[in-house]
N, C-alpha and C positions, 0 to 999 in steps of 0.2 A: 290464776287469781280467783279467790273465792268471792261469794256474793256479799260479804260484809266489808269489803274494801272499796276504796275509791282510788283512782289513779290520776295524779296530776300530770297532764300531758304537755301543756305549754305555759310558761311563766309570762310575766308582764312584758319583758323585752321581746320575747318570742311573738306575742300577740301584736306588739307594735310593728314588728317586722312583717307579720302577715298583713296588717292594715296598709303598710307601705306598698307591699306587693299588689294588694287589691286596687289601691289608688293608681298604680302604674297600669294595671289592666283596664281600668275604667277610663283613664284620661283620653286615650285615642277615640273613645266612643262618644264623648261628650259633644253636644251640639249647642247652638246658640241659646236655646231655651230649655236645656236639660235641668232637671231637679232631682235631688235625692229625697225619697220618702221613707222615713224611718218608722218601723212598726213599734209602737209603744208597748213594751217597756224597753228591753235592751237594744232593739234595732234603732231606736231614736238616737241615743248617744253615739252608737256606731256610725250612723249617718253623719252626725256632726263631726266626728273624728275623721271620717273619710273626706268630707268637704274641706276641713282644715288642711289635710294633707294634699288634696288636689290643688288648693290655693298656694300652699307653701312650696310644694315640690314640682308642680306642673303649670303654675300660673293660671289655673282655671278655678273659678269660685262658683260652683252651682248653688242655687237656692236649696234650702232644706225645709221640708215639711214633715209633720208628724201625724201618724194615723193610729188611733187607738183601736186595737183589736184584741179580744180576750177569748181564750178557750180553756187554758189551764191556769191554776193558781201557782204561786211560787213553789209550793211543795209538790207540784205536778198532779194535783187532784184535778180531775176533769170537772170543769165548771159548766160547760155548755157542749151539747152534742155537736153543734156547728159553731165555728168562730163567730162571736158577736162583734160587730163593727160599729163604731160610733162615728157617723159621717160628719158630725159637727166639730171634730178635733182638727180636721185638715183645713188650714187657712191659706193655702196658696192656689193660684190659678192652675187648672189642670188641662184646659181646652187646648188641643193640638200641641201638646208638649211631649218631649221625650222624658220619661220618668224611670228612675232606677229605684226599685223597692228594696229596702235594706232590712235584714233581720239577723239575729244571732245564729240560729240553727235551722236548717231545712231538714225536716224529718219526714212527716207524712205528706206535707205539701198543702194541708187543709187551710192553714192560715194565709199562706201566700196566695193560694188559688182564690180565696174569698176576697183578699185585698186587691188582687189583680183584676178580678171581675168588676169590683166597685170602681177602680180607677179608670178602666176602659169605658165603662158606662158613663162616667163623669167627663169623658172627652179626651183622655190620654191618646196620643197618636202612636206612641211606641213605648213598650214596657220591657224592662230588663230587670233581672233579679241579682242582688249581691248578698251573700251570706258569709259570715265568719267561718261557720262549719257546715258541712253537708254530709249526710249519711244516705246510704242507698236503701230507702224503705218507703219511697213516696207512694201514696195511694191515689194521688191526683196527678194529672198530666202536667207536672211542673218540673223544671230543671233550673238550676242556677247558672247564670251567665258569668258571674264573677265569684270565685270561692277562695277564701283564705286557706282552708285546709279540709280535705276529705278525710273522714274518720269512719271506719267500718267497725261497728260494735255489735255484739250479739243481743238477742232478745232479752229484755229485762234491764238492759243497761241504758243510761241516759247521758247525753253530752250536756255538760253544764258549763255555760260561759259566764264568767264573772266580768261585769262591766260597771265601772263607776258611772253614775253615783249610787247604783244599787248595791255594789260591793266595794270593798276598799281598794282593790287593784284589779287590773286585767288578768285574765287567766282562763285556761280551758282544762276541764277535768272530765273524767267519766266516772259515774257512780251507778251502783246497782239501785233499783227501786227500793229495796229493803233498807239501804243506808239512808236514802232521802226520807223515807217514812219514819225512821227512827230519830231524825234530827229535830 
């Protein structure tokens, strides 16, 4: 595969299946006061999709909160050296709760590490991580507890998750940085 291509890996029904599998992994771990915390942008709708599946398929309806955290722009331009977190976006009680932090891709671990530190400092009792895709390149001591799919891609390649409402339909692709820069 050359650097001017992108490769579509998982279509919408495939992502739906991955989310069903993640809900099945999460369900036995839920406790009385568990909540899903979706990282804004794509992690937030994924958290809502997982909560809907947990309610429909497993009879458990965890509360969902959203946490705004920004490091990269949609074109993957680095906006901040360290992830910037907006503490005012989260509107659920955190004290002594089991929280599952949800995001689309776990890559370097910087964003998840920042969010986890904030949630623990705010009183979370137990933290777990759920990601649609994980790749093995973490710089921070972070691992995902619940993973839809592990994807190993080379340097210069990016996993791009399409998640409504930001894109028209669910999907997972890999693209080279040069393709993204040209879009």
